[in-house]
C-alpha positions, 0 to 999 in steps of 0.5 A: 206299713200296711200290706198292699192289696192288688186292688190298690195297685190296679187302682193306682195303675188306672191313675187314681191319685189317692191310691198312688199317694196311699201306695207311697205312704204304705211302703215308706217304712220299708224303703226308708229302712233299706236306705238307713241300712245302706249307710245313709244318714237319717236326713239323707235317707228321708230325702232319698226316699222322697226322691224315689217316690217322686220319680216312682210317680213321675215315671209312672213306674206303677204301670210296670207291675204285673200281678202274675210275676208274684210279690209286689215287694220284690218289684219295689225292692228291685226298683229301689236298688236300681234307683240308689245305684243309678241316680245322683241325689237331688233334693225335691222341693217342699211340695213334693216332700209334703205330698209323699211323706207320711204324717208321722214320718220315720219317727216310729221306725227302728234303726238298723243294727250293725252288720245287717244288710240293707236288703235283709233289713228291708224284708225284716221291716216288711215282715214286722209290718205284716206281723203288726197288721195280723196282730192288730186284726187278731186283737179286733176279732177276739175283742169283739168275740170276748176271747182275749185270752186267745190273744194272750196265749198266742202272744206269750207263746210265740212273741213276748219276752222283751224287757221293752214294751212291744206293739203286741204287748198291748192287748186292748189299745182302745182301753189303753189310750182311754187310760192314758187320756185320763192320766191314771199314771201321770209319771208317764204322761207328763214326760210325753212329747207334745206330739204324743200328748196331742195324739192322746188328747184327740183320741175318741173313746171306743175307737181303735187307734191307728197302728202308727199312733200306737207305735209312736206312744209305745216308742215314747214309753220305751224312751222313758223306760230307758232313762231311769226307774219310774217305781219306788223302793217299795215296788223294788222289794215287792218284785225282787225276783225281777232282779234275777238274770234272764236271757233277755238281760244279757247282750251276748250270753256266750261272751258272758259265760266265757268271762265267768270261766276266766275271772276270779268270779269263777271261784263262786261256782262248782267245777261242774258248773264251770265246765258247763260254762266253758262248753256252751261259751263256744257252742253253737247250740246255745238255745234259749232254754240252755241259756236260762238254765245256765243263768239260773246257776248265776242266780244261785249266787246273786243273793249271797253276802260273799258275792256282794263283798267280791263285787264291792271290792271290784267296784270300791272306787265307785263312790255311789255304791257305799258299803252296806250295813250288816242288817240288810235283808235278802231282797236288798242283797239281791237288788244291790248285787244285781246293780253292782254286777251291771256296773261291772259288765255294763256292755253285757248286762242290760239295766234291770230297771228297764224290765221292772219299769215294764212290770210297773206299767203292766201292774197299773194297766193290767187290763190292757197290757199282757203280763209277760213271762220272762223265761226261755223263748217258748213258755211251757203250758204249766207256766202259761196256765199259772200266769193266766189262772187256767187249767193246762188242758184249757191252755192247750185247747185255746192255743190250737184255736189261736194258731188257726185264727192267726194262720187264717188272718196271715193268709188273708194279708199275704194274699193281698200282695202276693200271687196265689201260686206263691202264697205258701212260699211267702208265708214260710219265708215270713215265718223264717224272718220272724224266727230270726228275730 
């Protein structure tokens, strides 16, 4: 979803059909997301969104917008909530659907998670779309100025760490699409859908792919990531450290710590460590840094043979895990123990192969994908300096430049759809939404 210029709204108010159509397409993701989070099925959410925009056009609601009253998104959300409450659903004809629905429809929109309110999800999608727009502009600027390290530091410091490929992980979308086009890694490209392959084949060299196209390709790569490992055993051994536990691997760290203290697995930890687990399993101050430190205690036992024997006894009824030979290496022990632990707690621990698939992709596309640092929420200057082969003082200097550039671009985008008197308030609200993610 693109942010909206007040110029675009005013053009729509004057009857410019292209401006009206663009307005509907720009706000489709947020409207669709609100409806999905209001317990509509995928099909009904699409139908309701189409119906809403058709009425928006038919009733000429755009004439009600007043720039002096602040945010356009607040105006749109108010209309949408009233529409859902007051109007009985009726499907529109195919012509209306073709006129209103964006070309990629809702294929790249993330579905809401349980317990998230429709209104919160509307604002979240809005904020994510704005973040994508700012990052997109940031990448274009630093690429033009040959200062890509500025983007890498910004991304690693504030936004990275997901085991899945994110929009911002691609630091050079143009080169990434060129590499996909040349099938430098066929294991991925041959698993793409026909629509994704069409986008890749039609890409024109040295042009910037559209945001929705980038997101669609990233979504398909993540689907491939989630199904199975795409790397071989040799790659596993070379990256055995990736099999350690990180906060991003655990769905609920508090629950995981509680299980560790009330299970026979507790015998592998010292009394002092168990006390820490008990303390933080019921604590609201379980920060990412504390999570990382506590999981490091688990990683201390992850490579032990005795731990393997314990896990094997717990899972010996599962025939796909045969007893290992005595001559196994430390890397083999660590890898197998991690896989067994995932099998023992499948609802709590994410499959490690998902993250290693991303590492595998980054190794092949190192010029286009940021190398993630899997640590606490914000890597230290030393970790960044290590990862980027820079002096720590240089990292600090570049980070300052990156933040100033990011804030300038964010300010430009917010001013496009928010009244001047509310810009700072809107930025703070957006930053809170980003932090909540």
